[in-house]
KOLDREN-382509 format. One record per atom (N, C-alpha, C, O): x, y, z. Coordinates in steps of 0.05 Angstrom, whole numbers, plus 5000, padded with zeros to 4 digits. Example, Ala and Ser with C-alpha at 12.3 -4.5 7.8 and 13.67 -1.06 7.14 Angstrom:
526448865156;524649105156;526449345156;528549345169;525749555142;527349795143;525850015157;526850235161;
This chain:
374089627089;376589547077;378989537110;379389707126;379989257108;381889267128;384789277118;386689297134;385089277093;387989257082;387589427052;386189367032;389489667060;390289807029;392889697017;394789627030;392789696984;395289626975;395589836954;394789806931;396990056965;397790316946;399990236924;401990126931;399590286897;401090106876;400489856876;402089686870;397889796884;396989496883;397089316861;397189076862;396989506833;397089376806;399689346801;400189336777;401689336816;404189346802;404889046814;403288896826;407588996808;408588676810;408588616839;407788386843;409188736862;409088586895;406388666903;405288496917;404788886898;402388916903;399988706891;398188616905;400288656865;398288416854;399088166864;397487976863;401388146876;402187876886;401387856914;400387646922;401788076932;400288096959;397788066954;397187866967;395588156941;393088166938;392187876939;390687776956;393687736915;392587476907;392887286926;391387096926;395087326947;396287186967;394387126991;394786937007;392187316992;390587347007;388387047001;388386936979;386586957025;385186757015;383186887000;382587117004;382086736982;379686906964;377187016986;375887226984;376986817005;374886957022;375487227037;373587347046;377687337040;378587507049;378787777027;379287997035;378387736998;378787866977;376888156985;377888376979;374688146998;372288307007;373888587023;373188827022;375988457038;376988657054;379388837039;379989057048;380288737020;382788887002;381289116986;379289056973;382289366988;382389616964;384789706954;386489836967;384889616926;387489686909;387489986901;385590076888;389690136909;390090396899;392290396878;394290266879;391790536861;393590576834;392790776817;390390816812;394590916806;394791146785;394691086762;394191266745;395290756751;395090686729;397290806708;397290716685;398890976716;401691086701;403090886694;404590986676;403590666696;405090476678;403190306666;401290226678;403790246641;401890146623;401789846627;400089726613;403089706643;403189466648;400989406677;399989186685;400689606685;398989586713;396189546700;394489436714;395489626672;392289546671;392089256663;389889146662;394389136657;394288826660;393988776681;391888656685;395388816700;394688716727;391488756737;389988586748;390989016729;388589036740;385588896729;383488856741;386388846705;384488636694;384988366705;382888236704;386888236715;387288066730;385588066756;383987896765;386488346768;385088336801;382188296794;380988116806;380888456777;378388526779;376588236770;374388196780;377688076753;376987796755;376487656779;374687486780;378187736803;378187636828;375587766843;374387646860;374888006836;373288166845;374088316872;372688376891;377188366866;377988546886;377688836882;378288966862;376488936903;375989256896;378389436889;380589396899;377889616874;379889806862;378990066860;376690116852;380790266867;380290566859;383090726850;385290736860;381890826827;384490946812;384491226826;382691396826;387091246837;387691536848;391091616843;392591436836;391691776846;393991896844;394291966873;392992156879;395791866894;396591926919;398292196923;397692366940;400292206907;401792486914;399892686910;399792856928;397992716885;396892916881;393692926889;391993056877;393092766910;390392736920;389692706947;387992556956;391492886962;391092886989;388992907004;389592807025;386692997003;383893017010;382992747006;381792627023;383492646980;381692366975;383192206991;381792097007;385692136994;387391977007;385891897046;385291697059;385792257049;384892247079;382392147077;382091947090;380292247064;377692107066;377491827060;375491717070;379191677046;378791427047;380091317076;378691157090;382191397084;383091307107;382091327138;382391177158;380691637134;377891657157;375991507155;375091417176;374991427134;372591217128;373190987138;371590897155;375390837133;375590587132;377190517154;376390327167;379590657162;381190637189;382190377186;381790197202;383890337159;384990027154;386789967175;387890137189;387089637177;388189567201;391489607183;393389697196;391889547158;394089607148;395189647119;394789497100;396589857118;397589977090;399989817080;402189817092;399489697056;401989607039;402789817027;401289897009;404989987031;405290207011;407290136992;409690116998;406490106969;407889976946;408490226924;410490236910;406490386926;406790586905;409190776900;410390846920;409790846881;412490946875;413290966849;412190836831;415591146844;417091116817;418990946827;419490936851;420390746804;421390526815;424090476792;425390266789;424490706780;426990616761;429090826764;428391056760;431390786771;433190996775;433891176753;434791396757;433391036726;434191206701;432091396697;432691626690;429191306701;427691586703;427491736724;425991926721;428591706747;429291896764;430692156757;430392386765;432792006737;434992156728;433792446706;434392686705;431892266689;430592456673;428592616676;428192816663;426992516700;424792676715;424392676748;422792576763;426792856751;427192786784;424692916804;424192866828;423293106785;420193256801;418392956806;417692836826;418092906782;415992646783;416792416799;414992286811;419392336800;420592206824;419992296853;419092136868;420392516859;420292616885;417092606892;416092506913;415792696874;412792716875;411992446885;410892406907;412792206860;411591926862;412491796891;411091636902;414791886901;416391676922;415891846952;415591726974;415892136948;416092266973;413192406988;412192357010;412492576967;409492666973;406992416981;405492377000;407492326961;405192076967;405391926985;403291816991;408091857003;408591777025;408091877051;407591737071;408292257047;407392367069;404792417068;403692477090;403192397042;400392407042;399292207059;397292267072;400291987061;399091737073;399891727107;398591637126;402191827107;403691857135;401292057155;400291987176;400892337138;399892497150;396492437155;395192547172;395492247138;392392197141;392191947157;389891857162;394391817164;394591617187;395291797213;394191757235;396391907210;397092087236;394692297245;394792407267;392692347226;390892507234;387392317243;385492407255;387792087232;385191977231;384591687232;382391577232;387891557236;387691327241;389891197254;391291037242;390491277280;393591237283;394290927294;396490827299;391890797295;393390487297;393890327271;394990107272;393090447247;393990377226;397190227221;399290367222;397290017218;400189937205;400789997183;399189947165;403290117179;403890187149;406590047144;408290047162;406889937119;409089777114;410089907091;408589937072;412890007090;413990187066;415790027055;417589917068;415489987028;417289837012;419390067004;418790286994;421589977008;424290187005;426289996988;425489786977;428090066989;430689936964;433689996981;434490146998;434689766964;437589786977;439290066965;441690096970;438290206952;439790446941;439890676962;440690906958;438990596985;439490827003;441690857014;442491067024;443390567011;446590617020;447790666997;450090586997;447190776976;449290926955;450490676941;449590446943;452890796926;454990526916;456390356931;457490156923;456390456959;458390206971;461590196964;463090006966;462090436955;465190396944;467590436970;470090446969;466090466990;467790467018;468990227020;471190197032;467289997007;469089727011;470589676993;470789816972;472389397001;474189356979;473189106964;472188906973;473689176935;472288906917;475088706912;477388756917;473988516903;476488346887;474688236859;472488136863;475488256836;473988146807;474987956801;477287936792;473187736805;473687446795;472687386769;471787576756;472687166760;471787116730;468987196728;468187346710;467687116742;464987136734;462987386755;460687446748;464387496780;463487676796;465487786809;467887716809;464188026823;465388166844;465288026874;463187926882;467488026888;467187916916;468588156931;470088346924;467388056960;468788256984;469687967001;468587747004;472288087008;473687817019;472987817054;471087957062;474487687071;473787687098;471687537105;471187567129;470487417095;468587207104;465787407107;464387407127;465187587078;463087777077;460587587078;460587377067;458287687094;455587517091;453487677077;451387587069;454187897076;452288097070;452188377079;453688427097;450688597070;450588857082;448788807106;447088627106;448988997130;446989017149;446189287147;447389467134;443689317161;442889577164;444489807182;443690037187;446689677187;448689837208;450290047187;451790217196;449990017159;451690167136;450090397134;447690437134;452490567131;450990857135;448790907101;448790817078;447491077114;445891117087;447591357069;449091527078;447091307043;449291547029;447491537001;448091396982;445191697001;443491756970;444991816954;446492006959;444991696931;446191746908;444491746882;444191506875;443391896867;441591956850;438891976854;438091876875;437192086838;434492206852;432792006867;431192016886;433991786846;431691566862;431891526894;430191536912;434691476893;436091406923;434891606941;433891556963;435291896928;434592056949;431292066955;430592106978;429292016934;427192036940;425591766956;423391776967;427091566954;426191316967;427291356996;426091327017;430091446992;430891437024;429891687037;430291677061;428691917028;427192077038;424891957051;424792027074;423391837046;420791697045;421291477065;419891417085;423691377057;424791147084;424391277107;422591197122;426191517115;426391637135;424791757150;425091797174;421691887129;419991987137;418391737159;417991747183;417991567143;416991307156;418391247186;416791207205;420791237190;421491127213;420891397230;419591367251;421491607223;420991857243;417891907251;416992017271;416591817230;413991797246;412791617257;410391607259;414491427266;414491207288;415591327316;414591287339;417891467308;418791607336;417191827348;416591847372;416492007327;415292317335;412392237344;411592327365;410892087329;407792127328;406891807342;404591737347;409391637346;407991327353;406191157332;404790967338;406591267309;405291127290;406290847288;408490797297;404590617275;405790357273;407090347244;405490337226;409990357238;410990337215;413090217219;414290207240;414190077188;416289947191;417489997158;416190047138;419389967160;421589997127;422189737121;422689587140;422289637092;422789337084;424689497059;423789577038;428089507067;429689577035;430589307017;432589157019;428489307000;429189116990;431489076970;432389286960;432488856964;434388806939;432888646918;430588726920;432988526905;432188486872;429788256880;430088026888;427788376875;425188166873;424388086852;424088266835;423687826843;423187686820;420887486821;420387366842;419487436799;417387246797;415287336778;415687506760;412487176785;410087156762;409687436768;410587556787;408087526747;406587726747;407987996742;406488196740;410988036740;413388226735;412588306710;412388116694;411888526702;412088616674;414688796673;414389036675;416888706669;419688836674;419988976647;418688926626;421989156651;422789326626;425789306631;426789236652;427089396606;430289466599;430889566625;432889456634;429489796646;430089956667;430189816694;432089816710;427789686697;426989516720;426189266717;424789206697;426889076736;426188816733;428288656722;427488476707;431388676725;432888576708;433288216707;434388106688;432388086726;432787816727;429987726708;430487586688;427487786712;425787716687;427187876666;428287696654;427788066656;428788186636;431087986617;431287966592;432087896634;434287726625;433987436616;435187316598;431487346635;430387116625;428987126597;429586966579;426787346595;424987406574;427287376548;426587246529;429887516549;431187536526;432387286523;433087226500;432687146542;433386826538;431386616518;431886446501;428986696529;426686536520;425986656487;425486516467;426086856486;426287006462;428586856444;427886736424;430786866452;432486736434;432786446425;433786346405;431586346447;431086016440;428586016423;428585816408;426586176420;423986146407;424586236381;424486056364;425286516373;425286636344;427286636341;427386536319;430386686350;432486766337;435086846355;434686876379;437586866343;439586946361;440287176354;441087226331;440087416378;440487666372;441887736402;441587606422;443287966398;444688066417;442888206435;440688286427;443588246461;442588446478;444988506501;446988376508;443788806508;446688926523;446488826552;444388746562;448988846564;449088766595;450889076604;452589146589;450389186622;450889386635;453889356648;454489156662;455389526643;458589406654;459989196650;460189166626;461089046660;461888836652;460288586665;461088356662;458088656679;456088366680;457788206705;457887966705;459188376729;460188176744;458888356770;460288376790;456888466768;455288616792;453488366805;452588176792;453388396824;452788186843;449588296855;449288536861;447488116856;445488206872;444587946889;445387736880;443087926911;441987736918;439187726906;438187946903;437787526897;434687546889;432987436907;433887246919;430987506911;429087386927;425987366905;425287526887;424587096916;422587016902;420787156910;421187216933;418087286898;415687446905;414187276922;412687406936;414087016927;412386856943;413886896974;412486926994;416686896975;417486997002;416987227013;416687267037;416787436992;416387716998;412887757011;412187867032;411487636989;408687617002;408287497026;406187557038;409687357034;409187187066;410987417085;410087487107;412987507076;413787747095;411987877111;411287897134;411088007080;408288297083;406388177102;405388317120;405787897098;403087767110;403587737143;401887807160;406487607148;407287527171;407887867189;407387877213;408588057179;409388237186;406888417205;407488577223;404388357198;401788427205;401388257233;400688367254;401788077231;401187837255;402687887281;401787827303;405588017276;407687997294;408188287295;410288327308;407388497287;408188747283;409888847309;412088947308;408788827329;410788927359;412988927353;414289127350;413788667348;417288617336;418488767320;420988787319;416988887306;418889047279;418189347278;419289487262;416289457295;415389697295;417089887299;418489897319;417090097278;419190317277;422490247268;424590367273;421990077258;424989887245;425389947216;423590007200;427689917212;428089847176;429989647178;431989617193;428889477157;430989157151;431589177124;430089287109;433989057117;434488927095;433488707085;433788497098;432188697064;430588417053;431188347032;430688487012;432688077030;433387967005;434387677003;434587547024;435087556980;435287336981;437587146995;437486896993;439587287008;442187267023;444287187003;444087216979;445887107015;448487037002;448286836984;449386856962;446786566991;445986346975;444786406956;445086256936;443286596953;441286706931;442586906915;441087036900;445386966914;446887166898;447387056874;447686816869;447687256855;448587196834;449087416811;447587616807;451087376799;452187626784;449987626758;448187456756;450587856739;449387836709;450387606696;448887456684;452987556698;454587346675;453187086694;452386906679;452787046715;452686806731;448986756719;448086536712;447886906719;444486886714;444786816681;443486626671;446586966664;446086886636;447686566637;446286416624;449186486643;450486226650;448486026656;448285816643;446886086678;444885936688;443085876665;442685646660;441786106650;440186066627;440985906606;439385756594;443385926601;444585856572;444485456585;443685286570;445185406608;444385136617;441285036611;440784846596;439885156622;437785146627;435885106604;434084936605;436185276584;435285236555;436485146535;435585136512;439385056546;440884946523;441885146500;442485056478;441985376504;442585606479;445685706489;446985666509;445885846466;448186016474;447786396471;447886526450;447686446487;446986776488;449086966478;451386936486;448487176463;450687336456;449987636467;447687716465;451787766478;450987996488;453588196488;455888106487;453088416490;454988646484;455088866512;452888926522;456888936521;457689096544;457589386537;458789486518;455689526558;455089856556;456389936582;457489806599;455990206578;457090346601;455190356625;452690386626;457190326646;455990256672;453890496677;454090706664;451690426700;450090546703;450890776732;451290656753;450991026733;451691186753;451691106779;449391126788;453091036792;452791016823;452190696823;451290596844;452690556804;451590246809;453790116833;456190156836;451789946847;452989796863;454589506852;453489336839;456989516861;458589306851;457488996861;457688786849;456289046887;455388816903;453288906921;453489096936;450688746918;448888826944;447988576947;446688476929;448588436970;447688206984;446088327018;447388437035;443888287019;442988317045;443388117061;443087877056;444388267092;444088057113;441588037127;440888227141;440087807125;437587777139;437987737170;435787657179;439187747181;439887637207;437187817225;435387717238;437688107221;435188257236;432188217231;430488247248;431988167212;429388087205;428587827217;426587787230;430587617211;430187397226;430387337252;429687107260;431287507267;431787557297;428687627301;427387447313;427287847294;425187987298;422487847296;420587867312;422787687272;420287597251;420587317243;418587217232;422487187246;423586947243;423186867208;423086637197;423087067198;422787067166;425787027151;427887147157;425586887137;428386907112;426986717090;425186557093;428386777072;427786647045;427786357036;429886227033;425586277033;425685917039;426185817002;426885576999;425785996977;425185906954;427885926943;428286156937;430085746936;432185806922;432185906901;429885906891;434486026884;434286186857;433786006840;432286076822;434885706839;433985496819;431285436814;430185386793;429985446841;426885406833;425185676825;423185716812;426885816839;424686116830;425286196795;423886306778;427486126794;427686166763;426786026742;426386106720;426485706756;424785566736;422285626738;420885566718;420985746760;418285886759;417486106740;415386106726;419286306740;419086496728;419886476698;418886636682;421286326692;421386246662;418386056652;417086076632;418085896672;414685826663;412586066659;411086096640;412886236681;411186406674;411286606644;409586706630;413686616645;414586786623;412886676591;411486786575;413986436596;413486246571;409886216567;408786156546;408886256586;405986176590;404586416580;402686396565;405786686590;403886876588;405187026562;404087226552;407386926552;408786966524;409587296524;409787416503;409987406546;411487696553;413587726537;413987936526;415187506535;417487526518;417587636497;419787686488;415487696483;415387786457;415488116456;415888246435;415088226479;414188476484;417188676499;417388906506;419188436500;422088606506;424688596475;426888716478;
């Protein structure tokens, strides 16, 4: 196997797998512990394409991980496994630590010992920068803004872990970078903003773009019912379509020497930024409906704004998102309708 995808039955992992030409499916190995109920839906989908799968909990199977990496010496590992919800990390920080930190260390150690040419691409998060309350925000009608020609947050922002989730993802993020410095391993970190698209089985706690899209479709088809919006709904994120992300991961392997040992902010950029209110307004126009919602308390340490400055990744890899949110949201609405997962939200 030339490529491993950890957490490969998740949203990003599944999309990376199917983005490969079907003639290369035999070179892929999906690793997943299937702890998320929706992972089994993607596994059924992947097995139909005859992509190899191994059930394994990377955090609890250090020797099995070492055996696999020693046997196959993969060209690259897309490391996407982990605990992904901030709320879950607060309820169970030990599980969050195991899923994000221990699993990453087990992979890094196996590569260091048995396959030091393997490329490791780690999926991190913008939460490593904390709540970014050191910036001055202005509240407008539908969103928060930062003045002075703000174009997005760069990698020069200080790391400021807040919440168990940020601590675990940030710790793994730093281990991945340090193993490149200390052991000269081929590693890179992508600090993602909000990724959305097909085959994302979102929940109330994770995958907010899809969740609101599904709420809107459910209201359109069945009945008008209120749903909750955290805070005042003016929080802003730059959203990036999954097809742009899969291209990034595959391009990274082709030109890895340009990005080795570095961390990058990855998002849709300022032109693909939306507040929750603005997404709701878009859905109302698109579906020709009126949505009703009520506001609940802010999540702890939630960022008022996160927009990625993609200049560093463009400079080193010539990557930038090409799918604008209008096209991307139309695509995810189509997938939600077709798959009928709006019934489950």
